C-alpha positions in Angstrom: 93.9 -159.6 -78.4 95.5 -156.5 -80.0 99.1 -156.1 -78.8 101.5 -153.2 -79.0 105.1 -154.6 -79.3 107.8 -152.1 -78.3 111.1 -153.7 -79.2 114.2 -152.3 -81.0 116.1 -155.5 -81.6 115.1 -156.6 -85.2 115.6 -160.4 -84.6 113.7 -160.5 -81.3 111.0 -158.2 -82.7 110.5 -160.3 -85.8 110.4 -163.6 -83.9 108.0 -162.2 -81.3 105.7 -160.6 -83.9 105.5 -163.9 -85.8 104.7 -165.9 -82.7 102.0 -163.5 -81.8 100.5 -163.6 -85.3 100.6 -167.4 -85.2 98.7 -167.3 -81.9 95.9 -165.2 -83.5 96.9 -161.9 -82.0 96.9 -158.6 -83.9 100.4 -157.1 -83.5 101.5 -153.5 -84.0 105.3 -153.3 -83.7 107.2 -150.1 -82.9 110.9 -149.6 -82.1 111.2 -146.7 -79.8 109.5 -144.9 -76.9 108.0 -141.9 -78.8 106.4 -144.2 -81.4 104.9 -146.3 -78.6 103.4 -143.3 -76.9 102.0 -142.0 -80.2 100.5 -145.4 -80.9 98.9 -145.5 -77.4 97.4 -142.1 -78.0 95.9 -143.0 -81.4 94.8 -146.6 -80.9 93.3 -149.0 -78.4 95.3 -152.1 -77.3 94.7 -155.0 -75.0 98.3 -155.4 -73.9 101.7 -153.8 -74.4 104.9 -155.8 -74.5 107.6 -153.3 -73.5 111.4 -153.6 -73.8 113.4 -151.5 -71.4 116.6 -151.0 -73.4 115.2 -148.8 -76.1 117.6 -146.5 -78.0 115.2 -143.5 -77.9 113.4 -143.0 -74.6 114.0 -145.8 -72.1 111.1 -148.3 -71.6 111.0 -147.2 -67.9 110.1 -143.7 -69.1 107.4 -145.1 -71.4 105.9 -147.0 -68.5 106.1 -144.0 -66.2 104.4 -141.7 -68.8 101.6 -144.3 -69.3 100.8 -144.7 -65.7 101.1 -140.9 -65.1 98.0 -140.6 -67.3 96.2 -143.2 -65.1 96.1 -145.5 -68.2 95.4 -149.0 -66.9 96.6 -150.8 -70.1 98.2 -154.1 -69.0 102.0 -153.9 -69.5 104.4 -156.8 -69.7 108.1 -156.0 -69.6 110.4 -158.1 -71.8 114.0 -157.3 -71.2 117.6 -158.5 -70.8 117.8 -156.6 -67.4 117.7 -159.3 -64.8 118.7 -157.4 -61.6 116.3 -157.8 -58.7 116.3 -154.0 -58.1 115.2 -153.3 -61.6 112.5 -155.9 -61.5 111.1 -154.5 -58.3 111.3 -150.9 -59.5 109.5 -151.6 -62.7 106.8 -153.7 -61.0 106.3 -150.8 -58.5 106.0 -148.4 -61.4 103.0 -150.3 -62.7 104.1 -153.2 -64.9 101.9 -156.2 -64.7 104.6 -158.8 -65.4 108.3 -159.0 -66.1 110.0 -161.6 -68.4 113.8 -161.8 -68.8 115.3 -162.4 -72.2 116.0 -164.9 -73.6 112.6 -166.4 -73.1 110.5 -169.3 -74.5 107.7 -168.0 -76.7 105.3 -170.5 -75.2 105.9 -169.0 -71.8 105.4 -165.5 -73.2 102.1 -166.4 -74.6 100.9 -168.1 -71.4 102.0 -165.1 -69.3 100.1 -162.7 -71.7 97.0 -164.7 -71.3 97.3 -164.6 -67.5 97.9 -160.8 -67.5 94.9 -160.2 -69.6 92.7 -162.5 -67.5 93.8 -160.7 -64.3 93.1 -157.3 -65.9 89.6 -158.4 -66.8 88.9 -159.5 -63.2 89.0 -163.2 -63.9 91.4 -166.0 -63.1 89.6 -168.6 -65.2 91.5 -169.9 -68.2 88.4 -170.0 -70.4 86.1 -167.1 -71.4 82.4 -167.8 -71.0 79.7 -165.7 -72.6 76.2 -167.2 -72.1 76.2 -170.5 -73.9 79.5 -169.8 -75.7 82.9 -170.8 -74.2 86.2 -170.2 -75.8 89.7 -171.3 -74.6 92.6 -168.9 -75.5 95.2 -171.6 -74.9 93.8 -174.1 -77.3 91.6 -172.0 -79.6 88.7 -174.3 -79.0 85.1 -173.0 -78.9 81.9 -174.6 -77.6 78.4 -173.3 -78.3 75.3 -175.3 -77.3 75.9 -178.7 -78.9 78.8 -177.7 -81.2 82.5 -177.9 -80.2 85.4 -177.2 -82.5 88.9 -175.8 -82.9 89.0 -172.4 -84.6 91.5 -171.0 -87.0 93.8 -168.2 -85.8 91.7 -165.5 -87.4 88.4 -167.0 -86.5 89.5 -167.2 -82.9 90.8 -163.6 -83.0 87.4 -162.3 -84.2 85.5 -164.4 -81.7 87.7 -163.3 -78.8 87.2 -159.7 -79.7 83.4 -160.1 -79.5 83.4 -162.3 -76.4 85.5 -159.9 -74.4 82.8 -157.2 -74.9 79.5 -159.2 -74.6 76.5 -157.4 -76.0 78.6 -154.6 -77.5 78.1 -154.1 -81.2 81.5 -154.0 -82.9 81.7 -152.5 -86.4 83.7 -154.1 -89.3 86.6 -151.6 -89.1 87.0 -152.1 -85.3 87.0 -155.9 -85.8 89.6 -155.6 -88.6 91.9 -153.6 -86.2 91.4 -156.2 -83.5 92.3 -159.0 -85.8 94.9 -157.5 -88.1 96.2 -154.3 -86.4 97.6 -151.8 -88.9 97.8 -154.4 -91.8 95.7 -153.9 -94.9 92.9 -156.5 -95.4 90.4 -157.4 -98.0 87.0 -155.6 -97.7 85.0 -158.8 -97.1 87.4 -160.5 -94.6 85.2 -160.0 -91.6 82.1 -161.3 -93.4 84.0 -164.5 -94.5 85.2 -165.1 -90.9 81.7 -164.7 -89.5 80.3 -167.0 -92.1 82.9 -169.7 -91.2 82.2 -169.3 -87.5 78.4 -169.7 -88.0 79.0 -172.8 -90.1 81.1 -174.4 -87.3 79.1 -173.3 -84.3 75.6 -172.4 -85.5 73.8 -169.5 -87.1 73.0 -167.7 -83.9 76.5 -167.7 -82.3 77.2 -164.3 -83.8 74.4 -161.8 -84.2 74.3 -159.1 -86.9 72.9 -155.6 -86.7 72.6 -154.7 -90.3 74.7 -151.7 -91.3 76.2 -151.4 -87.8 78.2 -154.5 -86.9 78.2 -157.8 -85.0 77.8 -158.9 -81.3 77.5 -162.0 -79.2 74.7 -162.1 -76.7 75.7 -162.8 -73.1 72.2 -164.2 -72.4 72.1 -166.7 -75.3 
């Protein structure tokens, strides 16, 4: 998934960013509220990780501004504020989950997966698209008679396609879903698609020449 990380502590931000990258997520990291709102205006994300104690514009105000626009983006608060009243107020404002610092990165990743599942209307841990099944927790994929574990980037590409079955995603959109704002080589997506087809079969990802790629929910 593509994640907007809003965190002004350099050590926590770097550690969280690296953990998300290692788990095959695209991460865009900003350090204050105005940057977060600008990023939300200009880009599409699957989840926001929001610190409350920001130096410029409190995280509560960021959340309030987001929900005031009826934006349904899943928001997970990560903060040192542990008071019950704060937790209740933030959840009532529209946060989807609340995790108190310090936290274990494994728990953060599991909670992220749960929030995104709920936002997509599913409680199942695996994502099924026709004959294709992927597991966000293990990065395993199964298609027809093939089953394998995917690399972080292979899984990120496959997840982007599976979460929008039948939709044709262009190369630039897939690059953003996999790498966020990072610069990538021009043939990166093609290399990943080639690798996925070798592992799972030539028809697991379909190509619309000159347009992009999709997975067929009926296949």
